[in-house]
Phi, psi and omega in degrees: 000315182298321180296320179294318179297319180295319178295322179299313181297318180297318180295320181294328184271347184296134177076001181277157179275115182238129181255125180266096187263338184245151175295147182302319183296331179288323179294315180298317180297319181296316180298319180296317180296321179297320179295315179298317181298323181292317180297320183277004181057032178270169182282154178288340181299326179297320180296321179300313182292324177295320178298319180297319180296314178297326179297316180295321180290340180274003176106356178281147177281167184300315185295315182294316180297320180294321180297315183291323176296323178297319178296318179297318179298319178296318180296318179297321179301317180295316182297315181295325178295315179296321179296321178299317179297318181296317180293315181298322181292339180268004178077023176083004179283155180297120180237040183299323179295330180284337181287332185294310177295328177298314180297321179296316179296318179296324177296320178296322178295314181295332180295336179283341184276125180294124182113336174284157186226168178296334182293329179297316179297317181296318181295315182295317179297315180298322181294316181296317181297314181297322179296318179296318180295329181287339178076022179283152176296138181299323181297319180294318182297314182294321180298314180296317180296322178296318179296316179296320180297321180296314180297316180297322179297315180297316179295324179296318179298315180297317180296320180297320179295317179299315180296317180298316179295320179296319178299315180296320179296317179295318178298317179297319179296319178298319179296316180298315179298318180296316179294319179296319178297318178296318179296318178296324177297324180293315185284333187254350186244129178261347178280110186298314182299316179296321179295313181295321178294323177296319178297318179295323176300318179294320180298312181298318181291317187282316184269356178057046178259161183270326186226144177208145181207152173242127180244138178243149183273137172270114185301328184289319186254343184075010180272149176253123182237149182288129177247341177205143184205159175219144176099341180221147180299145180304326179296328178285320178296328182296342179281346183272119177228127179252146173260128180275010181235130175069035180209179176298327178299324179296319179297317179294318184289307188282320183268349177068032182257138174278144182224153174233126180230158184277323186237148181293328182290348178286346183283322183105080185247164172241165185072210181285331174073195185278338185299316181292341179274357178067038183269130177225158180059059188269137174241135183232131174233143181283154174245115181208153174229110185065233179268357183275118178268124187253316184171214181207158176248128184235134173230156183198158173237151174283321179283154185277079177229103183294148176285149179279166179297320180294330175295321179295323177296316178298319180298323178297320179298315177296324176298320177298316178299316180297318180297317178297318179297317179295314179299318179296316180297318178296317179297318178296318179295319177296320179296315179296318179296318178296320179294315178297318178297319179295316178297321179295317179296318179298318178298317180290326176296321177297319179297315179298320178297320179293320176299317178299322178296317179294322178297322182294340180270353182286153181235355177229158180293322179298318179293321178298315180297317181297314180296321181295312182290325175299318179295318183294311188270314187278324186258322178268345172083018176285147184293327181209149179212152178209155177237122178255137180225156177281143181268156178296127181087352179229065182291346181272000180233144173247125180247156181289115177277320178195158181214163185209157179072221183290346178267004185296331180276006181291137184296138177291342180276349180295139181212158179248123179277113182288346183254325188267314186277157179295318178298317180298321180293321177297317178295319180298324180276005176084018181256135175290153179243114180248118177249106183287334177208118185292347176296339182263005180279133181286327184289111181293330179296322179294316179297317181295331181281320189262328185299319178298340179274358182083014182280133175244327177230144185214149179226131175238128180238127183290148172255107186262122176242115184057038176081000181245144179285101179263355180184184178204142173264131180239129173235151185217160178218154177275355181252131176293138179076007182288336181258133182219206184297326180296318178295321178299313181298318180295315182289331175294319176296316180294323179297324178296318177296318180296318178299315178297320178296321177298317178299316180296318180297314180298318178296318180296318179298316180295316178297320179294320178298315180293322178297319178295319177298316179296322179295317178295318179297320179295317179297318178296317178296319179296318178296318179298318179297316178297320179295319179296315179297315181294321179297320178295318178297316181296323178298316179296315179296323180297315178299315179296319181296321179297317180295313182297316181298318180296318182288329181275337187297316182294310178299324180295322180297318180293315180300314182296318182294312181293325178293320179293319179295320181293322179295328180290334183267351182254140182289155179292147180092353179282136177301329180295324181294324178294322178294321179295327178294323177296317179298319180296316181296314180295326178294319178295318179296319179295323179294326177294321177297319179297322179296318179295322177298321179291319177297318179297322183284334185285331184053071182293131180285136180289148176252105188275137172217166176273127182212168179270116182296327179298323179294321178296321178297314180300317180296319181297319179292321182296321180298324185256013185300317183296313181296321180295317179294321179295332180268011178061046181247127178269136182253128174240133183236138176224082186260129181284115181291339180268013182295130179291154178290152187246141174262106182196184176268106184298327180295314180293321178296321177296321177300318179298311183294320179298316180299318182290326177294320178298317178299320178296318178300314181297327181286334182267343182299321179297339180264006178080020180122189182165205182233130176252123180246131176236132182218147174236146179197162175275144176257214174301159186311128177091008183224148174228163178218151172242125182252125178243113182240144176228167177248039185276204186282343180082170181246129178301145182303325182289344180268342185303317182295346187248003188293340179264001179286144178299139175067010175264128180214150176258001180282166178295154178303135179090355181251000179199150180263341183082015181248350185298305181291331177296314179295318179300315181297320181294319181297312181297320179296321178297332178273004179081014181256194180207162179240127175250147182221139173228140182208143173233125181300127179088348182247327179137181184224146177232126174250137175239118176263112185252122185234148172285146182291320187253043165056064173281076187264136178291134179265000000 
């Protein structure tokens, strides 16, 4: 019988699907415990708890062990119920042999159910055998087993509910922690890539997906490219390019709808796409903030396990976090760019202000141009700069005053016609001219001028002085489109400084011209005043000199005559005769002084003729050559052979030069000699000068204002009358000229006799 039952069971189990979920040693232990429990008449619940304990010690987790125990409890409940029916139908008689095929058949049925295991059959068989060996009444055994099965079933339901609730709570907690971590990453991290990668890490961990990526749209091309990814090497993700136009990606982006697709090629990719990455079960959520469409979040698994709806909701939340992070990063980047741009503009404004300050300090046009071009090229960093200005007599043209950088080779003859050319008319009307690419300029002359210099873009800004274009600032670049609105604004500010600088320079030049005129007028007035004062003094001195000369002349004649008569009557060698010679000499010297006084008082009118001034200089030196050589004085001459002839009184001019040469000799004698230099040259048109320089003792500064005064002399007593320079000054003044003097004590003195060429002689 046993052999037949065993064969029956074997036949029923053959070919059935049996899952081996527990280790063999655990099954054997469980069967043994069940047998012992039956013999000891203990409850089956103890065996259940013991089985659960052994399961945990064998390495199974709590949830898996509880699930399998629940399945075992259900199977036992069915078996015990069938056993009860079998026993009741036999009238309570022992039917142990009949229970065995029932258990075998039930095991074969349970073997067809996915989730039942071989261990259930082993446990039921072992339990039935142990019950038969114990000799218990079948009714009692079945009743107890049914009661135990009912209690185990109730406990299993409760346990399953507890486990299910715990699983949901743990899953919810994991989601909350992941979402909170993602939110904290957004608020605390400014590195966009690190933030997005952190979000993807949470997505992969929470949803148990293999691959995840965030794609952002390029506004210029409309393409979606991977910026962060997990599950595939970055080099592989870089091959994935999505088009946001005419594809599923467009629907997700524009309509903001989340989608789930089975295959990657259904999305609409370029390059190798998702197909080569083996992505299946793909979920896509859009990334947007308000109306701004940013990109999308994609997750996928290689195995064919579709994501649940609740997974898609979680993915949308992560997509929201990613979108906020991207928006925040973009806003931060825009803020930083705006701040850097603002700082750059402020820095350049400071540079322009400093250039303007330097321009305001210039006093000449050359200096203004130099400062402007240095500021444009060296401080503002433009590749080339030039300043065009209007020329005197040509206000309708602007010519290149100077250039720097790549414009340095521009021809100085290049000019802008303010009336004829289109560029010139814009400048004349005060409008800047911006040429982003000279290839598009209609004026062939402009292209021919700038293209050889490598210029591709150029800007001209007018310099307006009193509303008129008096110049233009030109900047250039070798790159097309390199100059824009910012360059226009900078050059307009600089042009205002240049215009103000031009006004200041012109005003300064005019003020300087007027100051020079006033200075010349003042000097002329001062000379005239000095001449009038000196003339008045000379007139007074002349009258006095005439009276004195007249009064002295008669006594001197008598003294001279009687001394000569007495010498004729005294023999030679007599001491008295020597005394008489002294009287005669002093009388002659006094008579010479009287003669000079008379000459000074007469004011002889000059007799003008045309003569060569160089010849008069040569004659004056020749007359005094012996005395100069005797005083160890070297003569150097630098006479201009092209000197024009002079209309003057040659005798009086010779008297002036002779007197000054004698004064120079007297000044060098205390030093034992020296060098006398004589030079002639032309001055301003219509004037010539004779320069007499010595290396003598010089004239003290306090004496210079008085050297032309009558009877003033710096010579030792008895060596000068103080009338020589006075007479020289009067003669030169009568000829319409003047005398200039420079002197350094211990170094020497220089006199310049300046005469008109065509005889401006006082009548």
